[in-house]
C-alpha distance (Angstrom), angle and dihedral (degrees) to the residues before:
residue distance angle dihedral
M1 . . .
T2 3.82 . .
S3 3.81 133.5 .
S4 3.75 93.4 -146.4
R5 3.77 124.0 49.6
A6 3.85 90.2 -154.0
Y7 3.76 97.6 49.2
R8 3.82 121.7 94.5
A9 3.76 112.0 -141.6
P10 3.77 113.4 -133.4
F11 3.80 92.2 -155.2
G12 3.76 95.9 41.1
P13 3.82 128.2 94.1
G14 3.79 108.8 -62.3
G15 3.86 92.5 12.1
P16 3.80 121.0 132.1
Y17 3.86 90.9 -106.0
A18 3.84 100.8 31.4
I19 3.73 110.6 -179.2
D20 3.83 117.0 -167.3
A21 3.75 134.1 -170.1
A22 3.76 91.9 -97.5
T23 3.79 92.9 60.4
C24 3.79 92.7 45.3
G25 3.82 90.6 48.9
R26 3.79 92.4 51.7
L27 3.80 91.6 51.0
L28 3.82 91.5 48.7
D29 3.77 91.2 50.1
I30 3.81 90.2 54.2
A31 3.88 91.9 45.4
L32 3.80 91.6 52.4
G33 3.80 94.9 39.8
R34 3.89 96.0 101.0
G35 3.84 95.5 50.6
G36 3.80 103.8 -78.9
E37 3.84 113.6 165.0
Y38 3.82 95.9 -146.7
A39 3.77 136.5 10.2
D40 3.76 138.6 178.3
V41 3.86 135.4 -175.3
F42 3.71 117.9 -149.5
F43 3.93 122.5 -164.1
E44 3.83 118.9 -169.6
Y45 3.70 134.0 -177.0
R46 3.82 116.7 -175.7
A47 3.85 128.8 -178.7
G48 3.73 119.6 -179.3
G49 3.76 143.2 168.1
G50 3.77 144.2 -175.1
F51 3.80 142.2 -161.2
S52 3.78 131.9 -168.0
F53 3.82 124.4 -167.4
E54 3.79 122.6 -165.8
E55 3.79 138.2 156.1
G56 3.82 91.7 8.8
I57 3.84 95.5 -56.3
L58 3.75 138.6 87.5
K59 3.86 101.7 -102.9
A60 3.77 98.9 -174.0
A61 3.71 143.3 1.5
S62 3.83 126.4 -174.7
R63 3.77 140.5 179.2
G64 3.81 128.9 -174.0
V65 3.80 141.8 170.8
S66 3.83 129.3 -159.5
M67 3.83 127.8 178.9
G68 3.79 137.7 171.3
L69 3.78 150.7 121.3
G70 3.80 130.2 -99.0
V71 3.83 121.4 -161.6
R72 3.85 121.8 -163.2
V73 3.75 129.9 -173.2
Q74 3.78 124.7 -172.7
K75 3.88 126.5 -158.1
G76 3.78 110.5 174.7
D77 3.78 107.7 -47.8
A78 3.84 91.3 -25.1
T79 3.82 122.6 100.6
G80 3.76 130.5 -158.8
F81 3.78 116.8 -161.6
A82 3.73 138.1 178.4
Y83 3.81 135.2 162.7
T84 3.77 139.7 -170.9
E85 3.81 136.8 -168.5
D86 3.75 90.8 -151.9
L87 3.78 113.6 88.7
E88 3.83 96.7 -167.8
W89 3.76 112.0 119.8
D90 3.83 97.3 -110.8
A91 3.78 93.9 53.6
M92 3.89 91.5 46.5
K93 3.77 89.4 48.3
R94 3.81 92.2 52.0
A95 3.79 90.0 51.3
A96 3.76 90.8 53.7
E97 3.78 92.3 46.6
T98 3.77 90.2 49.1
A99 3.78 95.3 51.0
S100 3.87 89.9 46.2
L101 3.88 90.7 64.2
I102 3.78 91.4 83.2
A103 3.84 85.4 78.3
T104 3.78 120.2 56.3
S105 3.83 104.6 169.1
G106 3.87 94.4 91.9
G107 3.82 121.5 -152.4
G108 3.79 95.1 95.4
R109 3.78 125.2 162.3
T110 3.78 114.5 -77.4
H111 3.81 103.2 -159.2
V112 3.77 136.6 38.8
E113 3.80 122.4 -166.9
L114 3.80 109.0 -145.0
K115 3.83 126.1 -156.3
V116 3.83 122.7 -171.4
K117 3.76 110.7 -113.9
P118 3.85 113.2 -136.9
L119 3.79 111.8 -136.1
T120 3.79 138.6 -158.6
H121 3.82 114.2 -106.1
R122 3.80 107.5 -128.6
Y123 3.79 100.0 159.7
D124 3.81 111.9 25.0
L125 3.80 109.5 160.8
D126 3.81 132.6 -171.5
V127 3.79 90.2 -144.6
V128 3.74 127.6 7.8
T129 3.77 119.5 -140.8
L130 3.78 92.9 -113.2
D131 3.79 88.4 63.4
R132 3.85 92.6 55.4
P133 3.76 118.0 95.9
G134 3.89 116.7 -93.1
A135 3.87 89.0 -124.2
E136 3.78 89.7 65.9
K137 3.80 92.6 53.5
R138 3.79 91.3 47.5
A139 3.77 88.1 52.3
L140 3.86 91.0 53.5
L141 3.79 91.3 51.7
E142 3.84 92.7 45.9
R143 3.88 89.6 52.2
A144 3.78 92.0 49.6
S145 3.82 92.2 48.6
A146 3.79 92.6 47.5
A147 3.83 92.5 48.7
A148 3.80 89.6 51.7
H149 3.80 92.0 53.6
A150 3.76 93.4 44.1
A151 3.81 93.3 49.3
D152 3.86 92.7 73.9
P153 3.85 136.9 -4.7
L154 3.84 87.4 -129.0
I155 3.77 92.1 71.9
V156 3.85 107.1 102.2
K157 3.85 98.5 170.1
A158 3.77 137.9 23.2
E159 3.82 127.9 -176.5
A160 3.83 127.2 -174.2
S161 3.73 130.6 -172.1
F162 3.78 139.0 -174.3
S163 3.81 125.7 -162.4
E164 3.79 124.2 -179.2
E165 3.81 141.4 169.8
I166 3.78 143.1 169.9
R167 3.83 117.5 -150.8
E168 3.80 123.7 -165.9
I169 3.77 116.3 -164.7
L170 3.79 128.0 -173.6
L171 3.76 121.1 -178.8
A172 3.73 141.9 169.8
T173 3.83 128.4 -167.2
S174 3.73 134.8 -159.9
D175 3.82 86.0 -116.5
G176 3.80 85.6 74.3
V177 3.84 97.2 -103.4
M178 3.74 122.1 139.7
A179 3.78 118.0 -178.3
S180 3.73 141.2 162.0
D181 3.74 137.0 -169.6
I182 3.75 141.2 178.3
Q183 3.83 113.3 -147.3
P184 3.88 118.9 -166.6
L185 3.85 117.9 -166.6
F186 3.75 137.4 172.3
R187 3.78 138.9 169.0
M188 3.76 131.1 -167.7
G189 3.86 122.9 -165.4
V190 3.81 136.7 -177.3
R191 3.78 126.8 -163.5
A192 3.82 120.5 -170.3
I193 3.84 128.9 -172.0
A194 3.81 121.4 -151.5
E195 3.86 122.5 -163.6
R196 3.74 130.7 -168.4
S197 3.90 127.4 164.6
G198 3.83 90.8 -14.0
K199 3.80 93.9 -51.7
R200 3.84 118.2 118.6
Q201 3.83 131.7 -164.3
E202 3.75 131.7 171.6
G203 3.75 136.7 -144.9
S204 3.77 134.3 -168.4
S205 3.75 141.8 -163.3
G206 3.80 134.3 173.3
G207 3.75 147.8 138.3
G208 3.70 147.6 171.7
G209 3.82 141.7 139.9
R210 3.71 142.2 177.1
M211 3.79 93.1 -35.2
S212 3.80 145.4 96.7
F213 3.71 134.7 -105.7
A214 3.87 85.6 -72.1
Y215 3.83 84.0 87.9
F216 3.84 89.3 77.2
D217 3.83 91.6 59.3
D218 3.81 86.8 75.8
K219 3.81 100.7 27.6
S220 3.75 110.1 28.9
P221 3.81 124.9 -163.0
E222 3.86 85.1 -109.6
H223 3.79 89.9 58.6
H224 3.79 93.0 54.5
G225 3.83 92.3 43.8
R226 3.84 90.9 52.1
E227 3.79 92.7 46.0
A228 3.74 93.2 51.9
A229 3.80 92.5 47.3
N230 3.74 93.9 47.5
Q231 3.70 93.6 50.9
A232 3.75 91.4 49.9
V233 3.78 92.5 51.7
R234 3.79 94.1 46.7
M235 3.81 90.4 52.2
L236 3.82 90.2 57.9
D237 3.87 85.7 75.6
A238 3.78 93.2 46.5
H239 3.78 118.6 140.8
E240 3.76 126.2 -144.4
A241 3.76 109.3 -85.8
P242 3.85 119.9 -105.9
A243 3.78 118.1 -119.0
G244 3.77 129.4 -141.1
E245 3.71 141.0 53.9
M246 3.82 114.1 -41.1
A247 3.82 143.5 137.1
V248 3.74 117.1 -72.0
V249 3.80 128.5 -162.2
L250 3.85 115.9 -157.5
A251 3.80 115.9 -150.0
P252 3.84 116.9 -127.1
G253 3.81 122.2 -92.7
D254 3.78 116.4 13.1
S255 3.79 92.1 36.7
G256 3.83 82.4 78.7
I257 3.68 87.6 82.9
L258 3.79 88.9 77.8
L259 3.83 87.9 56.1
H260 3.77 89.8 46.1
E261 3.76 96.2 53.9
A262 3.82 103.1 30.7
V263 3.78 99.6 40.0
G264 3.87 110.2 8.2
H265 3.82 97.5 63.1
G266 3.76 89.7 51.6
L267 3.77 89.0 58.3
E268 3.86 93.3 56.3
A269 3.79 104.1 111.4
D270 3.81 97.9 -132.0
F271 3.72 92.6 66.2
N272 3.80 90.5 49.0
R273 3.80 93.1 45.7
K274 3.76 87.8 56.0
G275 3.88 92.3 43.9
T276 3.80 91.6 -122.3
S277 3.87 98.7 116.9
N278 3.73 126.3 89.7
Y279 3.83 87.0 -127.4
S280 3.87 94.6 56.7
G281 3.80 111.6 129.8
Q282 3.72 93.2 7.1
M283 3.83 101.3 106.3
N284 3.85 111.2 144.5
Q285 3.82 91.6 12.5
E286 3.75 128.8 120.7
V287 3.77 106.5 -99.0
A288 3.82 101.6 156.8
S289 3.79 144.2 22.9
P290 3.89 112.4 -65.4
L291 3.81 86.0 -116.3
C292 3.85 89.5 67.7
T293 3.76 125.7 94.2
V294 3.79 116.3 166.3
V295 3.77 125.7 -167.3
D296 3.75 139.0 175.4
D297 3.79 108.3 -142.7
A298 3.78 122.1 -176.2
S299 3.83 91.7 170.3
L300 3.79 99.0 77.9
M301 3.77 109.5 120.4
M302 3.83 117.7 -103.1
T303 3.75 98.1 -20.9
R304 3.83 124.2 141.9
G305 3.74 96.5 -105.2
T306 3.82 97.5 42.1
I307 3.76 120.2 113.9
N308 3.88 133.3 175.9
V309 3.71 92.2 -148.5
D310 3.79 135.1 6.5
D311 3.78 125.2 -123.5
E312 3.75 92.9 -94.0
G313 3.90 95.9 53.8
M314 3.81 97.1 -98.5
E315 3.81 120.8 132.1
P316 3.80 108.4 -132.0
G317 3.68 124.8 -149.8
R318 3.81 134.8 164.5
S319 3.82 113.2 -36.3
V320 3.84 118.0 -168.9
L321 3.85 109.3 -142.0
I322 3.74 102.4 169.9
E323 3.76 120.9 20.9
E324 3.85 118.0 -166.1
G325 3.73 89.3 -28.1
K326 3.83 98.3 -44.6
L327 3.81 123.4 113.0
I328 3.77 106.4 -124.5
G329 3.85 106.4 155.0
Y330 3.87 149.7 14.9
M331 3.78 130.4 -146.9
H332 3.84 107.5 -103.2
D333 3.75 139.3 -162.3
R334 3.86 119.5 -166.9
L335 3.72 94.5 -84.7
S336 3.81 98.2 50.9
A337 3.80 90.4 41.9
R338 3.77 91.9 54.9
H339 3.78 89.1 49.0
Y340 3.88 92.2 53.1
K341 3.87 91.2 36.5
L342 3.81 90.4 -121.3
H343 3.79 135.0 125.6
P344 3.79 114.5 -94.3
T345 3.82 113.2 -100.6
G346 3.79 93.9 -142.6
N347 3.87 94.7 -105.1
G348 3.80 96.8 121.6
R349 3.86 102.6 123.1
R350 3.76 136.8 164.4
E351 3.74 133.4 -169.8
S352 3.81 93.4 -130.7
F353 3.84 145.8 -25.7
A354 3.89 86.3 -77.0
A355 3.78 93.8 64.4
I356 3.84 137.0 64.7
P357 3.78 120.7 -117.9
L358 3.79 119.2 -99.4
P359 3.84 131.2 -175.8
R360 3.74 102.8 -87.2
M361 3.83 137.4 169.4
T362 3.80 123.5 -107.5
N363 3.85 110.1 -175.3
T364 3.78 108.1 -12.7
I365 3.83 113.0 -165.0
L366 3.77 139.3 177.2
L367 3.82 102.5 -143.5
A368 3.81 122.0 -124.1
G369 3.77 126.8 -88.6
K370 3.78 134.0 -154.4
D371 3.83 103.5 -100.8
D372 3.79 124.8 109.4
P373 3.85 107.1 -115.6
E374 3.83 90.8 -135.2
D375 3.81 90.3 54.4
I376 3.80 90.1 52.1
V377 3.83 92.1 58.1
K378 3.83 91.1 42.0
S379 3.79 90.6 55.9
V380 3.83 92.4 63.2
K381 3.78 117.2 90.5
R382 3.81 94.1 -172.8
G383 3.75 126.7 -6.7
V384 3.78 147.6 103.2
F385 3.80 131.0 -74.7
A386 3.78 109.6 -148.3
K387 3.79 112.7 -154.6
K388 3.74 107.5 160.3
F389 3.73 132.7 22.7
G390 3.78 130.9 -147.9
G391 3.79 128.1 -177.8
G392 3.82 126.1 -24.1
Q393 3.82 144.5 175.6
V394 3.79 126.4 -135.5
D395 3.76 132.9 -173.8
I396 3.90 104.6 -144.1
S397 3.81 93.3 -160.1
N398 3.80 94.9 63.5
G399 3.84 106.2 9.7
D400 3.82 95.0 -118.7
F401 3.79 110.8 154.4
V402 3.82 142.9 -179.4
F403 3.88 116.3 -161.4
S404 3.80 129.2 -178.6
L405 3.84 120.1 -143.6
T406 3.79 119.0 -142.2
E407 3.85 92.3 -172.1
S408 3.83 125.5 25.7
Y409 3.78 140.7 141.0
L410 3.77 138.6 -150.0
I411 3.71 115.4 -111.3
E412 3.88 113.3 -147.3
D413 3.79 120.8 177.6
G414 3.77 92.3 -18.6
V415 3.78 96.8 -48.9
L416 3.79 132.4 104.8
T417 3.87 108.0 -120.4
A418 3.76 128.3 155.0
P419 3.79 124.9 24.3
L420 3.75 111.0 -122.8
K421 3.85 134.4 -143.9
G422 3.80 132.0 -161.2
V423 3.80 93.5 30.1
N424 3.86 119.4 160.6
L425 3.78 125.1 177.3
I426 3.85 112.4 -144.0
G427 3.80 121.9 -170.4
N428 3.76 150.8 91.7
G429 3.73 122.5 -71.1
P430 3.82 101.2 -137.4
D431 3.79 89.3 41.1
V432 3.85 91.5 52.4
L433 3.81 90.3 52.3
R434 3.76 90.3 52.5
R435 3.79 89.9 52.9
V436 3.86 95.3 55.3
T437 3.86 103.9 122.6
M438 3.86 100.1 166.9
L439 3.78 132.4 29.5
G440 3.74 124.2 -168.7
S441 3.83 128.5 -131.1
D442 3.86 90.1 -133.0
L443 3.84 103.8 92.8
E444 3.81 112.7 -179.1
V445 3.78 131.3 -178.6
S446 3.80 118.5 -141.5
D447 3.82 117.3 -97.1
G448 3.80 98.7 -113.0
I449 3.83 104.9 -81.0
W450 3.76 108.9 114.0
T451 3.78 130.6 101.7
C452 3.80 121.5 -176.1
G453 3.78 126.1 -145.6
K454 3.77 126.3 -156.2
D455 3.88 130.6 160.0
G456 3.83 89.4 -13.2
Q457 3.75 94.7 -52.6
S458 3.84 123.3 113.1
V459 3.82 125.2 -157.9
P460 3.82 133.5 172.1
V461 3.83 114.3 -103.3
G462 3.81 140.5 172.5
V463 3.76 129.7 -139.5
G464 3.79 134.1 -167.3
C465 3.74 146.5 175.5
P466 3.81 144.1 150.8
T467 3.80 124.9 -113.1
I468 3.86 104.4 -61.6
K469 3.84 130.5 -161.0
I470 3.77 115.5 -153.1
D471 3.76 107.9 -170.3
R472 3.79 96.1 -148.9
I473 3.82 134.2 11.9
T474 3.82 133.9 147.6
V475 3.76 112.3 -101.2
G476 3.84 112.6 -159.9
G477 3.77 108.4 -151.1
T478 3.82 139.9 141.2
K479 3.86 97.9 -112.8
I480 3.77 118.8 75.1
G481 3.77 116.7 -137.5
């Protein structure tokens, strides 16, 4: 199958590196030849590009291609892994032989019957962005930059960028599964800087996903340019952030990154299998407010974290992790699922052919509640409205986190008043979920900007949430009171 009707698959029939079931079967036979219990072969082709526009000119343009094979063998909890960028038979055979060395008992299986796995199509496109002329992408960036400058005379600088890729994967497992997928992805971003009386502030906006240029029918380059400029100008009037414990309201959509980092990683099964997660040993226990239901949903159409198949040949769907405050599930790859005697959830993901799969999030979402978002803000006497998040740090073992906010506002007597600067949220993920007292009906999914890192590997993800009221959280600021 392909996810773009115009894209020619290198690994598909007639492609320049056509890989068939017979080749995959031979490699699996070699990988299992020393007594391995499970093996998979993972082929990947990735083509990507990027453009950056600044000061009225195209500053940089890039294009790159990578391709290779990874072979994994498992024996008990041990994993043997090898990869090669050379797809000649001798090189692939050496990779399979090297991975097989994790097992030494001999007497392994000698033949695997492979059957092609049909997949759901969640991002079929007529034309992927990588196949559109570079001049069209330059024009998008020029429009975004011009819109930022036109939005306000205080804007002194605007930068726009566009990154894109298409990733083809073909994999076969000793369970007899053979699957392939072609995954398009792009992201556009705009950064604007406003200056007044020698004081500068910046704003940003962006989005994308596994989609085509049709994305810009709803969110034009001008939209992102204006959003970035308006944020920068608003922040020129930002006040010093208050400090201390107070109520915090999280805006819908991108605020889900706090959930992703402070809670989601702790629900990945490898951390729980090793006993290093705050959620270890808490299955079927109350871990959040009864208002909270958290899911990981790879089936959302065309979003950044969506996949048709994970990197172990499993089709992911919608996994419920926390239901009405109770922990009911983890995100599993094959190894953790075998440990827990469960079926994999389709969360085995890897950065590339040169890395092993790990349990990873796709689109992690706190589902909507029943409260009116306006009523949530009105219920706060004094607090902080968190609209956009920057960087953060999280300790997976206990859920402690620190997050910086790039856009936030003071709430006074139920009304948003002054923009704030220098705001940090300090707390504990599970504790924060227990302190959710109101949950909006306005669920939003992030607009295709997030990338998740784990064990040195990065993968695209989505996050989402409605408006959330947390009755008490520590706000780190520079103004006391």
